[in-house]
Every structure is written in structure tokens, then in C-alpha cells.
C-alpha positions in Angstrom: -13.0 -6.3 10.4 -13.7 -3.3 8.1 -14.4 -3.9 4.4 -11.2 -2.1 3.4 -9.1 -4.2 5.7 -10.7 -7.4 4.5 -10.0 -6.3 0.9 -6.4 -5.6 1.8 -5.9 -8.9 3.6 -7.3 -10.8 0.6 -5.0 -8.9 -1.7 -1.9 -9.7 0.4 -2.9 -13.4 0.6 -3.4 -13.6 -3.2 0.0 -11.9 -4.0 1.8 -14.1 -1.5 0.2 -17.3 -3.0 1.2 -16.1 -6.5 4.8 -15.5 -5.2 5.0 -19.0 -3.8 3.8 -20.5 -7.1 6.4 -18.7 -9.1 9.2 -19.6 -6.6 8.2 -23.3 -6.9 8.5 -22.9 -10.7 11.9 -21.3 -10.4 13.2 -24.2 -8.3 11.9 -26.7 -10.8 13.7 -24.8 -13.6 17.0 -24.8 -11.7 16.7 -28.5 -11.0 16.1 -29.3 -14.6 18.9 -27.1 -15.9 21.5 -28.5 -13.4 20.4 -32.1 -13.4 20.3 -32.8 -17.1 23.0 -32.7 -19.8 21.9 -30.8 -22.9 23.2 -30.3 -26.4 25.0 -26.9 -26.6 23.1 -24.9 -29.2 25.7 -22.2 -29.5 23.1 -19.8 -31.0 22.6 -16.2 -30.0 19.7 -13.8 -30.2 19.7 -10.0 -30.0 16.7 -7.7 -30.3 14.3 -5.2 -28.7 11.6 -5.3 -26.1 8.5 -3.1 -26.1 5.5 -3.0 -23.8 4.0 -1.4 -20.7 4.6 -1.5 -16.9 2.1 -1.5 -14.1 2.8 -0.7 -10.4 1.2 -2.5 -7.5 1.9 -1.0 -4.0 0.3 1.4 -1.5 -0.7 4.0 -4.1 -3.2 3.5 -6.8 -5.1 0.5 -8.0 -4.1 -3.0 -6.8 -5.0 -4.6 -10.1 -2.3 -5.8 -12.5 -4.3 -8.0 -14.9 -6.7 -5.5 -16.6 -5.4 -4.1 -20.0 -6.7 -0.6 -19.2 -4.3 -0.5 -16.2 -1.4 -0.6 -18.7 -2.9 1.7 -21.3 -4.6 4.3 -19.1 -1.6 6.7 -19.1 1.9 6.7 -20.6 3.5 3.5 -19.3 5.6 2.8 -22.4 8.6 0.7 -21.6 11.4 -0.5 -23.9 14.8 -2.2 -23.8 17.3 -4.5 -25.4 17.7 -8.3 -25.0 20.6 -10.7 -25.6 20.2 -14.5 -25.3 22.7 -17.4 -25.5 20.7 -20.5 -26.4 22.9 -22.9 -24.4 20.7 -25.9 -25.2 17.3 -26.6 -26.9 15.8 -26.4 -23.4 17.4 -23.3 -21.8 19.2 -20.0 -22.6 21.2 -17.5 -20.6 19.5 -14.1 -21.0 20.5 -10.5 -20.3 18.1 -7.5 -20.6 18.5 -3.8 -20.1 15.2 -1.9 -19.9 13.7 1.5 -19.3 10.4 1.2 -17.6 7.8 3.9 -17.0 5.0 3.5 -14.5 2.8 5.4 -12.1 0.3 5.1 -9.2 -2.8 7.2 -8.7 -5.2 6.9 -5.8 -8.0 8.3 -7.9 -8.0 5.1 -9.9 -8.5 2.9 -6.9 -11.8 1.6 -5.6 -11.1 2.2 -1.9 -12.7 5.2 -0.2 -9.5 5.8 1.9 -7.4 6.1 -1.2 -9.9 8.2 -3.1 -10.0 10.7 -0.3 -6.2 10.7 0.1 -5.5 11.4 -3.6 -1.7 10.6 -3.7 -0.2 10.2 -7.2 3.3 9.7 -8.6 5.1 8.8 -11.9 8.5 7.2 -12.0 11.1 5.7 -14.4 12.9 2.5 -13.6 16.1 1.4 -15.2 16.4 -2.4 -14.9 19.3 -4.8 -15.5 18.6 -8.5 -15.4 20.7 -11.6 -16.0 19.2 -15.1 -15.6 17.9 -18.4 -17.2 15.1 -18.8 -19.7 13.7 -22.3 -19.7 11.8 -23.7 -22.8 8.9 -26.1 -22.3 9.4 -27.6 -25.8 12.6 -28.2 -27.9 14.0 -25.0 -29.3 16.7 -25.8 -31.8 17.1 -22.9 -34.2 19.4 -24.9 -36.5 16.6 -27.4 -37.2 14.0 -25.2 -38.9 12.2 -27.9 -41.0 9.0 -26.5 -39.5 8.1 -23.3 -37.5 9.2 -23.5 -33.9 6.9 -22.5 -31.0 7.3 -22.9 -27.2 6.1 -21.4 -23.9 8.9 -20.4 -21.5 9.6 -19.0 -18.1 12.4 -16.8 -16.9 14.1 -15.7 -13.7 17.4 -14.3 -12.5 19.2 -11.6 -10.4 17.7 -8.2 -11.2 19.0 -4.8 -10.2 17.1 -1.5 -10.8 17.6 2.3 -10.5 14.8 4.7 -9.8 14.0 7.8 -7.7 12.8 8.0 -4.1 9.4 9.6 -3.1 8.1 11.0 0.2 5.1 12.9 1.5 5.4 16.6 2.0 2.4 18.9 2.5 0.1 16.0 1.8 1.6 15.5 -1.7 4.1 12.9 -3.0 7.4 14.6 -3.8 10.2 13.1 -5.9 13.5 12.8 -4.2 17.0 11.6 -5.0 18.0 8.5 -6.9 18.0 5.1 -5.3 18.6 1.5 -6.4 17.6 -2.0 -5.2 17.2 -5.7 -6.1 14.1 -7.5 -7.5 13.1 -11.0 -8.3 11.5 -11.5 -11.7 8.9 -14.2 -12.3 8.1 -14.2 -16.0 6.1 -16.4 -18.4 5.9 -16.1 -22.2 5.4 -17.7 -25.6 7.7 -17.4 -28.6 7.8 -18.6 -32.2 9.9 -18.2 -35.3 8.9 -15.8 -38.0 11.6 -17.0 -40.3 15.1 -18.7 -40.0 16.5 -15.5 -38.5 13.6 -13.7 -36.7 11.8 -14.6 -33.5 8.7 -13.0 -32.0 7.7 -13.4 -28.3 5.0 -12.2 -26.0 5.6 -12.2 -22.2 4.2 -11.1 -18.9 6.3 -10.9 -15.8 6.1 -9.8 -12.1 9.0 -8.2 -10.3 9.0 -8.5 -6.5 11.2 -5.7 -5.2 13.2 -5.6 -2.0 11.7 -2.2 -1.1 8.4 -0.8 0.1 9.2 2.8 -0.9 8.8 3.0 -4.6 5.7 5.0 -3.9 6.9 6.9 -0.8 4.9 4.8 1.7 8.0 3.8 3.7 10.3 6.8 4.0 12.3 5.2 6.8 14.3 3.6 3.9 15.4 7.1 2.9 18.8 8.2 4.3 17.5 11.5 5.7 17.2 13.3 9.0 13.7 14.4 8.2 10.9 12.2 9.5 8.4 11.9 6.6 5.0 10.3 7.2 4.4 6.7 6.5 1.2 5.1 5.1 -0.1 1.9 3.7 0.8 -1.7 4.5 4.4 -2.0 5.8 4.3 -5.8 5.7 4.2 -6.0 1.8 6.9 -4.8 -0.5 6.2 -3.1 -3.8 5.8 -4.9 -7.2 5.9 -3.9 -10.8 4.6 -5.9 -13.7 5.7 -5.8 -17.4 3.7 -7.0 -20.3 5.0 -6.7 -23.9 6.7 -8.3 -26.9 10.2 -9.0 -28.0 11.6 -9.2 -31.5 15.1 -10.9 -31.8 17.5 -11.7 -34.6 19.3 -15.0 -34.3 22.9 -15.8 -35.4 25.7 -18.3 -34.5 27.2 -21.5 -35.6 25.6 -24.9 -35.6 25.5 -26.8 -32.3 28.1 -29.1 -30.8 27.3 -31.7 -28.1 28.8 -31.2 -24.7 27.8 -31.0 -21.0 26.3 -27.9 -19.4 
């Protein structure tokens, strides 16, 4: 097997193993939230998200953990977040985000990509609604001491972006498209005061498409047969890393079932 194919096979195995790990975590969260009665916290949070987004697919570098991959070009992403802290252990969460990311073969370490030289830049509008699970008690009405906890999040996610395809050996931006993604997110948060909360989080989005970078144009509703490239057995991912600042409000908790 050629070195490039070995590298690609290892990359696919690693991503698949990561996906399985997060899916197991998601099942554990669902079990805990459905199987245990919690005190209803009746507390809300509203705030902003700010960070950067990295693309992993068939164009550009396969890395998603090096800070320079997020800061190399303009990948600024932002959005708004709303939480309902249903109990000290979990919250329902909604986010609306504007994500900017890109892929560039000249930043890859594979000779095949370096010689090909494809590049693209795209904006993604993302809407997500799901469950955030706290590892430690998170009761914002009991602030005798600063609160701190790691957390994980997942839930149904829908995004809007633009299609890409290869024309004259260059990636060309096409019309708008939309699809679903599965977020697998981990973070830490703490109270700055009785009203303000700061969090840092990192999350992967596994999308239901392989054509964010134009590598699978068969997904495009067009009579033109555009060339395909890359690995058709692995869908595209995008990764967000950033911080959130939220303001909390709401009445003191009652006690009831989920």
C-alpha cells in the first residue's frame, strides 16, 4: 500500500474511533437524563459565542487539533446561545451560529494534494437544539461559592451553506444547500459572578454530506457531470473551538419530575 493510502486509512480509522467514543458518551447522557428525576432549576441563560471553525474533508489539511489550523486565515465564527437549566445536571440549549471556514491543499502534507492545489472558503449558518449535561452540580441559585463543571452537548443540528464543484481544475462556488449534522461537544464553564458565566468548548460536527468541499458533486441537483475526487466513504466534518459568555436570569427552583 502506498504511503498516502496508508496515511488516509489511518486518518479514517482515527476519525471513526473518535465518532464511536462520542456516540457512546451521547447514549450515556440520554440514559442519565431520562432515568433520573432532577430538581427543576427554572433558570435561563442568554449570551454570545465567539471562536473559530476548522474543516476536515477531502481538501486541505486533515488536522483539527493544532491551534495554527484555526488562526491561519480568517475563520472567525460567532453566534447566540440560549439555555434552560432544567436541573442542576442538565439543560436544554439552542444555538444559532455563523461559521466561517476554508480548505486549502497547499497546507496539506500529502504530495497528491500539494500538486492538485484545490482551495475553497465557505460560510455555514448553523441551528442546533439539544441537551447539555453537567458532570458536577450546577445550581445557579446556590452561589455560596464559585461554580465550575465540565459538560458535554449534543442534539439535532441543521446547517445552510453553498455547494462547490470542480470546473477547469478549480473549485467553484455554486448555489445554496442545507443538511444535517451531529454535534459532539465537550467544554468547561464557571461563574464569574452571580449573573455572568464564562465557558470554553470544543466540538466536532459530523455532517450528512461529503460535498462541503466539492468532492462529491453527485449530491448536486444538476445535469452537468462534475469530476469527483477524494475518499467517498467518509463524510465531511467541521470543528468549532471557542468561548461563550452568558447572562443568567429566572426564578428560584421548584422540585418536580423531568
